[in-house]
N, C-alpha and C positions, 0 to 999 in steps of 0.2 A: 495412145501414148502422145504426150505433148512434145513439142519441139524441144523445150527446155530439158525434159526427162531424157529424151533421146540423146541430146548433146552431152549431158552429164554422164550418161552411160557410156557413150563413145569415148569421152575423155578418160573415164576410169579404166576402160579397156586398154586404151593407149598407154596409160601410166603403168598398168600391170604388165603389158607387153614390154615396156621399157625396162621395168624391174627384172623381168624374166630373161632379158636378152643378153645377160652376161654369158660369155662363152666359157665352157668348161673344157680344159685341156686334160686328157688322160695321158699320164707320163709313166712309161714302163722303165724301171731302174733296178740296179743291182743293190744288194743289201750290205754294201761295205760302208766303212766309217765316214768317208768323204761325202757319199751320196745321202746318208742319213743326216749329216750335218747340213747339207744343202736344204733338205726339207724343213729343218728347224728355222732356217733363215729366210724362208719365202715370204714372211710378212713384209719384207723390204720390197720384193717384187710386186706384191699385191697393192701396196701403198702407191707404187708408181703406175700400176695398171689395174685400176679398180674394176674395169669391165671384164677381167679374166679371172676365172676360178681354176683351181688346180685339184686334180684327183690323182692320187699316187697308187701305182701297182708295184710294190717292192718285193723282189724275188731273189732267191739264191742264184748264183751265177749260171749254173748249168740249166736250171729251170727257166731262167730269163731268156737264155739263148734259144732254147727249144720253143718257147711260146712266141717270142718275137719273130723267129724265123718262119714258123708256121703261119703266123698272122700275115706277114708281109708277102710270103710266097702265094698265099691264097687270096690276097687283097681283102683280108677280113676287115680292115679299117677300125680295129679295136683301140689302137693307140694313136695319139697325135705327136708325141715325142718319144723316141726310142733311145735307150742307152745301148750302144753297140761298140764293139772293139775295132781296132785298126784292121783286123782280118776281114770283117764283113764289109767295111765301107767301099773299097774298090770293086768288090764283086757285085754288091747290090746297086752301086751307081751304074755299073756297066749294064745291069739288067733293067735299068730304068725304074728301080724300086724306091729310090730316094729323090727328094727335091733338092736342087742346088740352093745353097744359102747365099742369096744375092743381096739381101736387105738387112744386114746385121746392124746397120746404123753408122753414122759418120764417126761417132766416138769409139767404135769397136776396135779399130786399129788392127786389121787383119795382118799387117806387116810386122806386128809385134809377136805373132805366133812363131815359135821355133821352126826353122825351115824343115828340119828332119821330120817333125811331127806333122807339120802342114802338108808336106808332100805325100805322106801316107794316106791322107784323107781327102785328097784332091783328084779330080779327073779333068783333063783338058784345061788346067788352070783354074778350075772352079772348085770351091769348097762344097763337099757333100755331107759334112758333119763338122761340128766344132768341138775341140778337145776340152774335156773337163779336167782331167789330169793325165800326165804322160810319164813314162818310165823307160829306162834302159836297164842294163844289168851291170854289176861291178863286183869287185872283191871287197868283202868286209872281213877284217882279220883282227886277232888279238895282239896288240902291241906288246903286252907283258910276256907272252909266250915267245914272240920273236926276239925280244931283248934277252930273255933267259937262254935262248939257243944261239945268241950272237948273230942274228940275222937282221937284215934291213930290207923292208919291202920297197921295191921301186914303185914310182907312180904308175909306170907302164910295164908290168911284169910279163915274162914269157911263160909258156906252159911248163917248160923245163924247170924254171925257177920255182914255180908253184908246186910241182911234184916233189922236188928236192926238199923244199921247206915243209911241206905237209908231212913227209916221213920223219923229219927231224923234230917236229913239235908234237908228234903223236906219243901219248903215254897211256896205253890201254889199261894198265893197272889202276890208273887214276880216272879212267873213263874220259880221257881227253883225246879226241880224234882230230888228226891234222886238217881234215877237210870234210865238209858236208856238201853234197851235190844232189840234185833231184834224181830219184830213181823210180818213182811211182809212174806207172804207165799212163799215157794220155797225150794228145796232141798239144795241149797247153801245159802239161807237167814235164815229164822227162824229155819230150821231144822239143819243147821250147828251148830247154838248155842245150840238148845235144845238137839241134840244128844250128843254133848260134855258134856252138863250139866247132862244129864241122866246117862252118864257113872259114874259120881262122886256120883250119888244117888244109884248106884248098879244096874241100869237098863241095858237092852240090846235090840237090835232090834229083834234078833232071838236066840232061844236056839240051842243046838248042832245039832238038827234035822231040823233046818230051820223053826221051828214053831214060828210065831210072838208072841211077849211078851207084847203087849199093854194091855192085861187083867191082868197083874201082878201088885202087890202093889207098886213096885219101880217106875213104870211109873206114877201111880196115884200120888205118893208123888212128883215126879218131876213136873208134869204139874200143880198140885194144888199149890205148892209153887210158881212157876213162875207166874201164873195168879193172885194169891193173892198179891204178891209183886208188880207187875205192876199196879194193881188197887190202891194200897195204896200209892205207891211212884213213879210211872211212869208217863210219859207225856200223855196228851190226844191224841187219835188217834194212839196209839202205834202199833196197828195191821197193820198199813200201813207203819211202819218205818223199813227200812233195814239199811245196813251199811252207805250209804251216808246220809240218813236223820238223823241218830243218830250222825254222825260226825258233821253235821251242828249244831245240838242242843248243842253238847258239846263245840264246838268252840265258840259259841255265849253266853256261860255261863249259859245255861239252864239245864245242867245235873250235878249232884254231883258225880256220878260214871257212867262209861261206861265199859262194859266187851265185848271186841271185838278184832279184829286182831292186832297183835303186830306191823304190818306195819303202823297202824294209829298213832303210838307214835310220829313219826317225823312230822306229820301234826298238832297234838294237842300241840306239844311243840315248834312249829315254830311261832314266834311273827308276822310274815307277814301274817299268816293264822288264828291264834287263839287269841281271846281276853283274854284267860286265860293261855297263854303259860307259864308264870312265876309261875303259881300256881299248876301245874300238878305233881302228884306223880304216881308211878307205883307199882303194886303188882301182885303176881301170881294169876291165876284163882282160885276160891274157891273150897273147898272140903267138904265132910261130914264125914271125918275121916275113910273112907273105903279103902284108899290107891290109889284112882284115883282123879285127879283134873279135873275140868270142862273146860279143854283147848283142842284145836284141833291142827291139823298139816296139813299144806298145802304148796305146792310149785308150782310155774310156771316153767315148764321144757321145754327144747328143745330136740326133738327126731327125728329120721329118719324113715319114713314109709318104710315098707318092699318093696314097689313097686318102690322106687327111683332108678334111673339109675346112680345117682351121689353120691353114699354113701361116697366115699373117700373124696370128696370136702365138703360134708355136715358135715362130722365128724370133718374136720379141722375148719369149721366155729363154730360148737358147742364148740369145745375145746377152741377157742379164746374167745367166748362170756361168757363162764362160768369159766374162769381161774382166778388165782390170779392176773395175769398181767392186766386183764380187770378191776378188782376192783381198782387196783392202778391207771389205766388210768382215771376212773371216779373220783377218789379222786383228782387227779392232775387237771382235767378240771373243776370239779363242786363242790369239797369239800367233806370231809369224810362223812358228814351227808347223802349225796346222794349215798353212796356206796350201791350196792345191798345187802340187809341184809339176814341173816338166812340160809346161805349155807355152810360157811367155818369156821373152828375152828380158822384159822389164823387171820381172821377179828376181832374176839372177844378177841384175845390176843394183838391186835394192840393198843398201847397207844393213838395214834392220834384219832382213831375211838372212843375209850372209852371216850375221852375228849369231842368229838363233839356230842356224842349220850349218854345222861345220862340214857337212857333206855336200853342200850346194854346188861348189865348183866341180867336184868329181862327177856329180849327177849330170850337170850340163855338158861336161866334156864327153861323158859316155853317150848321151843322147845325140850329140853333134857328130859323133864318129860312126853312127849307124846310118846306112843309106839303103832304104827299102827298094830303090830302083836299081841299085847295083850291089846286091848283098853278098856276092861271092867273088872269088879270085878269077874264076873262068866265067865266060858269059852264060846267062841263063834266060829262058823265055818268060820268067815269072817275076812278080813283085812280091816283096815280103822278106823280112830278115830271119825271124825264127819260125816262119810259116810260109806256105806257098798260097798265094791269094787266088785259089780256084775252089769251087764249091766242094769238090771231092776230097779236099785235104783233111777235113775233120775226121772222116772215116779211115782214110789211109794212114794219116798221122798217128791215130790211136792204135791201129793194128800193128804198125811198125814199132811203136812205143812198147807194146806188149812183148815183142820179140827181144828188144834191147833190155827191157826190165828182167826178162828171164835169163839173159846172158849175165847180167849183173848179179842175179841170185845164184848163178852157177848151175842152173837147170839145163842150159844148152851152151854150146861154145860160141865164141864171137863169130866164127865162120858160119855156123848154122844160123845164127840170128841174121846175119847179112844176106845169106842165101834165101832165107824165108822172106825177108824184107824185099829183096829184088823180085822174087816170084809174085808176091801178093800185090806189090805196087804195079808191076808190069800188067798183071791180069786186070786190075781195076782201071788203069789208064787206057788199056786197049778197049775195054768194055765201054768206057766213057767217050771213046772216039779220038783221044789225043794221039794215040799211036795207030798208024794205018797199017 
């Protein structure tokens, strides 16, 4: 081989290596509308980062949670960017499973993130995930039914007002039910709603020593109120209804009020999706005068597993997808109504967004009133508003949810449901070592 041939071959090999050196990020995400929209807009990211390719693994929420949890717990290293909820972030950060996001860039403006959302995904002052969109919960109601009944919804209603109004606007002959609330069993279904509701009644999952509190009067008050209200003013089969079922009932004109996620506001107010779009009003989640409202706090976030070998590229992607520039990109391509909600102060100061989204202020006020570090009236040893940020909560929360759903269905009494909840939670917390 001549020297010239050797050099040409070496140059070709180097050029090939350079072409092949583009990093490919594997991104695990949930199959909701906002995330699918993000995938369609990634040409913008690729234009700014030509050395990074993207590979998507898009999954239904429960499947995503299962696969991502298994991978990170076993250090499988299958994904470089994870889509995870506010529940997982503090738990996984504590386990050392997530990398802190220290290099999001000068223009990222971490201080623009809404404080309530930011605190739920931080540990020791460091971000361990970046929020893609956030939500709280609020009351969505039919203004026409309220007018016909001579009622006026306060911006900040009490539970007693909600119960009275629900009964007055119910017309079962016309299949109009005063209120729709989650009844389907699950830690993220009925227990998301009931845990947030119980906070406003002064209840808590555990006392400071991790002793379950379902044998206390505050929980009996919460569950009795809920079951009675749904029996008198709720739709039939409510114990099978979760977010999607209640959304469909509200959009077809069968619910007078619905208390649920603030992200639903754009669906119920959209005339393409909702028969009652021009009749919807919004209010804060109710309270009992104890200083806590019955609203939750959640975000879908992007995070980097500690096992990723491509942390620098992954952080560039996360910075792009959760930036102010990305919000502007969505607005430019799809309109301000579709901008990812609930993460940045600047969005809620934007006149164009306020004009497009009549629910913007109520969403912001709802998010700001939720505090994951002090979720209850009495002190607790845990973080989380509508969940308890411990690994055991998924299993316990769903098991308790099954008891409460059975009480709503009339299969067992409220007292029986609470007794079972107390026993099973005590058993699991003792087994896990929280109770000595």
